[in-house]
DSSP file (Angstrom, degrees, kcal/mol; ACC not computed):
  #  RESIDUE AA STRUCTURE BP1 BP2  ACC     N-H-->O    O-->H-N    N-H-->O    O-->H-N    TCO  KAPPA ALPHA  PHI   PSI    X-CA   Y-CA   Z-CA
    1    1 A M              0   0    0      0, 0.0    53,-0.0     0, 0.0    54,-0.0   0.000 360.0 360.0 360.0 -38.1  -10.8    0.7  -14.8
    2    2 A F        -     0   0    0      1,-0.2     3,-0.2     6,-0.1     2,-0.0   0.603 360.0-120.9 -98.1 -13.2   -8.0   -1.6  -13.8
    3    3 A G    >   -     0   0    0      1,-0.2     3,-1.4     2,-0.1    -1,-0.2  -0.111  32.3 -68.9  95.0 165.8   -9.6   -4.9  -14.7
    4    4 A E  T 3  S+     0   0    0      1,-0.3    -1,-0.2    -2,-0.0    -2,-0.0   0.775 127.5  56.4 -65.1 -28.6  -10.5   -8.1  -12.8
    5    5 A D  T 3  S+     0   0    0     -3,-0.2    -1,-0.3     2,-0.0    -2,-0.1   0.314  74.6 127.5 -90.7  10.9   -6.9   -9.1  -12.3
    6    6 A C    <   -     0   0    0     -3,-1.4    -3,-0.1     1,-0.1    32,-0.1  -0.502  52.4-150.0 -68.3 129.6   -5.8   -5.8  -10.6
    7    7 A P        +     0   0    0      0, 0.0    31,-0.2     0, 0.0    -1,-0.1   0.565  61.8 112.2 -79.2  -7.2   -4.1   -6.6   -7.2
    8    8 A V  S    S-     0   0    0     29,-0.1     2,-0.1     1,-0.1    -2,-0.1  -0.526  70.9-126.6 -71.8 119.2   -5.2   -3.4   -5.6
    9    9 A P        -     0   0    0      0, 0.0     2,-0.3     0, 0.0    -1,-0.1  -0.398  29.7-169.4 -64.7 138.9   -7.7   -4.3   -2.8
   10   10 A T        -     0   0    0     -2,-0.1     2,-0.3     6,-0.0    10,-0.0  -0.861   4.5-160.9-125.0 163.7  -11.0   -2.4   -3.0
   11   11 A Y        -     0   0    0     -2,-0.3     3,-0.1     1,-0.1     4,-0.0  -0.978  19.5-150.8-145.3 155.3  -13.9   -2.1   -0.6
   12   12 A A  S    S+     0   0    0     -2,-0.3     2,-0.3     1,-0.2    -1,-0.1   0.680  79.8   3.0-100.2 -22.9  -17.5   -1.1   -0.7
   13   13 A D  S  > S-     0   0    0      1,-0.1     4,-2.1     0, 0.0    -1,-0.2  -0.932  81.6 -90.2-154.8 175.6  -18.0    0.3    2.8
   14   14 A L  H  > S+     0   0    0     -2,-0.3     4,-2.6     1,-0.2     5,-0.2   0.839 120.6  56.8 -65.0 -33.5  -16.1    1.1    6.0
   15   15 A D  H  > S+     0   0    0      2,-0.2     4,-2.2     1,-0.2    -1,-0.2   0.925 108.8  46.2 -63.1 -43.2  -16.8   -2.4    7.5
   16   16 A E  H  > S+     0   0    0      2,-0.2     4,-2.4     1,-0.2    -2,-0.2   0.888 111.3  52.7 -66.8 -38.1  -15.1   -4.1    4.5
   17   17 A L  H  X S+     0   0    0     -4,-2.1     4,-2.6     2,-0.2    -2,-0.2   0.926 109.1  49.7 -60.8 -44.3  -12.2   -1.6    4.7
   18   18 A E  H  X S+     0   0    0     -4,-2.6     4,-2.7     1,-0.2     5,-0.2   0.914 109.9  50.8 -62.0 -42.7  -11.7   -2.5    8.4
   19   19 A R  H  X S+     0   0    0     -4,-2.2     4,-2.5     1,-0.2    -1,-0.2   0.908 111.0  49.0 -61.6 -41.4  -11.8   -6.2    7.6
   20   20 A L  H  X S+     0   0    0     -4,-2.4     4,-2.8     2,-0.2     5,-0.3   0.929 112.0  48.6 -62.9 -45.1   -9.1   -5.7    4.9
   21   21 A C  H  X S+     0   0    0     -4,-2.6     4,-2.5     1,-0.2     5,-0.2   0.940 113.3  46.1 -60.7 -48.2   -6.9   -3.7    7.2
   22   22 A V  H  X S+     0   0    0     -4,-2.7     4,-1.4     2,-0.2    -1,-0.2   0.918 113.5  50.9 -60.9 -43.5   -7.2   -6.2   10.0
   23   23 A H  H  < S+     0   0    0     -4,-2.5     4,-0.5    -5,-0.2     3,-0.3   0.956 115.2  39.5 -60.0 -52.8   -6.5   -9.0    7.6
   24   24 A Y  H >< S+     0   0    0     -4,-2.8     3,-0.5     1,-0.2     7,-0.3   0.821 112.7  55.1 -73.6 -29.4   -3.4   -7.5    6.0
   25   25 A L  H 3< S+     0   0    0     -4,-2.5    -1,-0.2    -5,-0.3     3,-0.2   0.792 112.9  44.6 -69.7 -25.5   -2.0   -6.2    9.3
   26   26 A G  T 3< S+     0   0    0     -4,-1.4     2,-0.3    -3,-0.3    -1,-0.2   0.473 112.0  54.2 -94.1  -2.8   -2.2   -9.7   10.6
   27   27 A N    <>  +     0   0    0     -3,-0.5     4,-2.6    -4,-0.5    -1,-0.2  -0.650  60.2 169.3-132.8  75.5   -0.7  -11.4    7.6
   28   28 A E  H  > S+     0   0    0     -2,-0.3     4,-2.7    -3,-0.2     5,-0.2   0.869  77.1  51.6 -59.0 -42.1    2.6   -9.7    6.9
   29   29 A T  H  > S+     0   0    0      1,-0.2     4,-2.0     2,-0.2    -1,-0.2   0.932 113.3  44.4 -62.6 -45.5    3.8  -12.2    4.3
   30   30 A E  H  > S+     0   0    0      2,-0.2     4,-2.3     1,-0.2    -2,-0.2   0.892 112.7  52.8 -65.1 -39.5    0.6  -11.9    2.3
   31   31 A R  H  X S+     0   0    0     -4,-2.6     4,-2.6    -7,-0.3    -2,-0.2   0.924 109.5  48.2 -62.4 -44.7    0.6   -8.1    2.6
   32   32 A R  H  X S+     0   0    0     -4,-2.7     4,-2.3     2,-0.2    -1,-0.2   0.872 109.9  52.6 -64.8 -36.4    4.2   -8.0    1.3
   33   33 A R  H  X S+     0   0    0     -4,-2.0     4,-2.0    -5,-0.2    -1,-0.2   0.915 110.9  47.5 -63.0 -42.5    3.2  -10.2   -1.6
   34   34 A L  H  X S+     0   0    0     -4,-2.3     4,-2.5     2,-0.2    -2,-0.2   0.905 110.1  52.0 -64.8 -42.8    0.4   -7.9   -2.4
   35   35 A V  H  X S+     0   0    0     -4,-2.6     4,-2.8     1,-0.2    -2,-0.2   0.905 108.4  51.8 -60.5 -42.0    2.6   -4.8   -2.2
   36   36 A A  H  X S+     0   0    0     -4,-2.3     4,-2.3     2,-0.2    -1,-0.2   0.906 110.0  49.0 -62.1 -41.8    5.1   -6.5   -4.6
   37   37 A K  H  X S+     0   0    0     -4,-2.0     4,-1.7     2,-0.2    -2,-0.2   0.912 112.5  47.6 -64.1 -41.6    2.2   -7.1   -7.1
   38   38 A C  H  X S+     0   0    0     -4,-2.5     4,-1.4     2,-0.2    -2,-0.2   0.908 111.6  50.1 -66.4 -41.4    1.1   -3.5   -6.8
   39   39 A N  H  X S+     0   0    0     -4,-2.8     4,-1.9     1,-0.2    -1,-0.2   0.889 108.9  52.8 -62.9 -38.2    4.6   -2.2   -7.3
   40   40 A A  H  X S+     0   0    0     -4,-2.3     4,-1.4     1,-0.2    -1,-0.2   0.859 102.5  59.8 -65.4 -34.2    5.0   -4.4  -10.4
   41   41 A L  H  <>S+     0   0    0     -4,-1.7     5,-0.9     1,-0.2    -1,-0.2   0.907 112.3  38.0 -59.0 -42.0    1.8   -2.9  -11.8
   42   42 A V  H  <5S+     0   0    0     -4,-1.4     3,-0.5     1,-0.2    -1,-0.2   0.769 113.5  56.2 -81.9 -25.7    3.4    0.5  -11.7
   43   43 A A  H  <5S+     0   0    0     -4,-1.9     2,-0.3     1,-0.2    -1,-0.2   0.714  98.8  62.9 -78.6 -20.1    6.8   -0.6  -12.8
   44   44 A E  T  <5S-     0   0    0     -4,-1.4    -1,-0.2    -5,-0.1     3,-0.1  -0.302 130.4 -63.0-107.6  49.3    5.7   -2.3  -16.0
   45   45 A G  T   5S+     0   0    0     -3,-0.5     2,-0.4     1,-0.3    -3,-0.1   0.220  92.7 126.9 100.5 -16.3    4.3    0.5  -18.0
   46   46 A F      < -     0   0    0     -5,-0.9     2,-0.4     4,-0.1    -1,-0.3  -0.621  37.5-178.6 -72.6 130.0    1.3    1.7  -15.9
   47   47 A S     >  -     0   0    0     -2,-0.4     4,-2.1    -3,-0.1     5,-0.1  -0.950  39.5-128.2-129.9 154.0    1.7    5.4  -15.4
   48   48 A F  H  > S+     0   0    0     -2,-0.4     4,-2.5     1,-0.2     5,-0.2   0.783 111.9  60.5 -69.6 -25.4   -0.3    7.9  -13.5
   49   49 A L  H  > S+     0   0    0      2,-0.2     4,-2.3     1,-0.2    -1,-0.2   0.916 106.0  47.1 -64.6 -41.8   -0.4   10.0  -16.7
   50   50 A D  H  > S+     0   0    0      2,-0.2     4,-2.4     1,-0.2    -2,-0.2   0.923 112.9  48.4 -63.9 -43.8   -2.2    7.1  -18.5
   51   51 A A  H  X S+     0   0    0     -4,-2.1     4,-2.7     1,-0.2     5,-0.2   0.905 110.9  51.2 -63.2 -41.2   -4.6    6.7  -15.6
   52   52 A R  H  X S+     0   0    0     -4,-2.5     4,-2.8     1,-0.2     5,-0.2   0.928 109.9  49.3 -61.0 -45.4   -5.3   10.4  -15.5
   53   53 A A  H  X S+     0   0    0     -4,-2.3     4,-2.3     1,-0.2    -2,-0.2   0.901 111.5  49.8 -61.6 -40.8   -6.0   10.4  -19.3
   54   54 A T  H  X S+     0   0    0     -4,-2.4     4,-2.1     2,-0.2    -2,-0.2   0.938 112.5  46.4 -62.8 -47.5   -8.4    7.4  -18.8
   55   55 A C  H  X S+     0   0    0     -4,-2.7     4,-1.5     1,-0.2    -2,-0.2   0.913 113.2  48.9 -62.8 -42.9  -10.3    9.1  -16.0
   56   56 A C  H  <>S+     0   0    0     -4,-2.8     5,-3.3     1,-0.2     4,-0.4   0.897 109.0  54.2 -63.1 -38.8  -10.5   12.3  -17.9
   57   57 A G  H ><5S+     0   0    0     -4,-2.3     3,-1.1    -5,-0.2    -2,-0.2   0.893 104.0  54.5 -61.9 -39.9  -11.8   10.4  -20.9
   58   58 A F  H 3<5S+     0   0    0     -4,-2.1    -1,-0.2     1,-0.3    -2,-0.2   0.869 112.2  44.8 -58.6 -36.1  -14.5    8.8  -18.8
   59   59 A A  T 3<5S-     0   0    0     -4,-1.5    -1,-0.3    -5,-0.2    -2,-0.2   0.456 117.4-113.6 -88.9  -0.9  -15.6   12.3  -17.8
   60   60 A G  T < 5S+     0   0    0     -3,-1.1     2,-0.3    -4,-0.4    -3,-0.2   0.776  76.6 124.2  75.2  25.6  -15.4   13.6  -21.4
   61   61 A L      < -     0   0    0     -5,-3.3    -1,-0.3    -6,-0.2    -2,-0.1  -0.743  58.6-128.4-115.3 162.6  -12.5   15.9  -20.5
   62   62 A A        -     0   0    0     -2,-0.3     3,-0.1    -3,-0.1    -9,-0.1  -0.910  35.6-105.7-106.5 139.3   -8.9   16.4  -21.8
   63   63 A P        -     0   0    0      0, 0.0     2,-0.2     0, 0.0     3,-0.1  -0.326  43.4 -99.6 -60.6 145.1   -6.0   16.4  -19.3
   64   64 A R    >   -     0   0    0      1,-0.1     3,-1.5     2,-0.1     2,-0.1  -0.488  43.5-109.9 -66.7 130.5   -4.6   19.8  -18.7
   65   65 A A  T 3  S+     0   0    0      1,-0.2    -1,-0.1    -2,-0.2     3,-0.1  -0.366  96.6  14.1 -64.4 136.3   -1.4   20.3  -20.7
   66   66 A G  T 3  S+     0   0    0      1,-0.3    -1,-0.2    -2,-0.1     2,-0.1   0.412  87.2 139.2  83.4  -2.5    1.8   20.4  -18.8
   67   67 A S    <   -     0   0    0     -3,-1.5    -1,-0.3     2,-0.0     0, 0.0  -0.457  41.4-143.3 -76.6 152.7    0.4   19.0  -15.5
   68   68 A S        -     0   0    0     -2,-0.1     3,-0.1    -3,-0.1    -1,-0.0  -0.906  14.4-145.4-119.8 142.0    2.5   16.6  -13.7
   69   69 A P        -     0   0    0      0, 0.0     2,-0.2     0, 0.0    -1,-0.1   0.579  52.3-118.4 -79.5  -8.0    1.5   13.5  -11.7
   70   70 A G        -     0   0    0      2,-0.0     2,-0.3     0, 0.0   -22,-0.1  -0.461  43.2 -45.7  97.3-176.1    4.3   14.0   -9.2
   71   71 A A        -     0   0    0     -2,-0.2     2,-0.5    -3,-0.1    -3,-0.0  -0.720  42.9-143.4 -98.4 142.9    7.3   11.8   -8.3
   72   72 A V        -     0   0    0     -2,-0.3     2,-0.4     2,-0.0    -2,-0.0  -0.912  19.1-170.8-102.9 128.3    7.1    8.0   -7.7
   73   73 A R        -     0   0    0     -2,-0.5     2,-0.4     2,-0.0    -2,-0.0  -0.972   4.5-163.8-121.5 134.2    9.5    6.8   -5.0
   74   74 A R        -     0   0    0     -2,-0.4     2,-0.3     2,-0.0    -2,-0.0  -0.919   6.3-169.5-114.4 141.7   10.1    3.1   -4.3
   75   75 A I        -     0   0    0     -2,-0.4     2,-0.9     0, 0.0     3,-0.0  -0.924  31.8-109.7-126.9 156.0   11.7    1.8   -1.1
   76   76 A D    >   -     0   0    0     -2,-0.3     3,-2.1     1,-0.2     4,-0.3  -0.760  25.9-154.8 -82.6 109.9   13.1   -1.5   -0.1
   77   77 A L  G >> S+     0   0    0     -2,-0.9     3,-1.3     1,-0.3     4,-1.0   0.697  86.7  75.5 -63.7 -18.4   10.5   -2.7    2.4
   78   78 A R  G 34 S+     0   0    0      1,-0.3    -1,-0.3     2,-0.2     6,-0.2   0.749  83.5  67.9 -64.6 -21.0   13.1   -5.0    4.0
   79   79 A L  G <4 S+     0   0    0     -3,-2.1    -1,-0.3     1,-0.2    -2,-0.2   0.811  99.7  49.5 -65.3 -29.3   14.6   -1.8    5.6
   80   80 A L  T <4 S+     0   0    0     -3,-1.3    -1,-0.2    -4,-0.3    -2,-0.2   0.802 132.7  10.4 -81.0 -30.7   11.5   -1.5    7.7
   81   81 A A    ><  +     0   0    0     -4,-1.0     3,-2.0     1,-0.1    -1,-0.2  -0.587  67.6 178.3-147.9  77.7   11.5   -5.1    9.0
   82   82 A P  T 3  S+     0   0    0      0, 0.0    -3,-0.1     0, 0.0    -4,-0.1   0.677  77.8  62.8 -62.5 -18.2   14.7   -6.8    8.1
   83   83 A D  T 3         0   0    0      1,-0.2    -5,-0.1    -5,-0.0    -2,-0.0   0.505 360.0 360.0 -85.9  -2.2   13.8  -10.0    9.8
   84   84 A V    <         0   0    0     -3,-2.0    -1,-0.2    -6,-0.2    -6,-0.1   0.425 360.0 360.0 -96.7 360.0   10.8  -10.7    7.6
């Protein structure tokens, strides 16, 4: 759905999920780089309304009129660890 160049990590099973978690928890710089890429994905025209429409289209459904994807909030991650 997102394409080969999508920065969002995916996993096939719980073992792979655990390896990803351990990897990114142990590599803060790489994790922050990945978070920035994912944030850029949403900041540059990707919307949850578009994703919803795509998913509904796969299922042969139409999105319900008037439904809302919710609010998107961004925070400055430097607030959590200012020394990084």
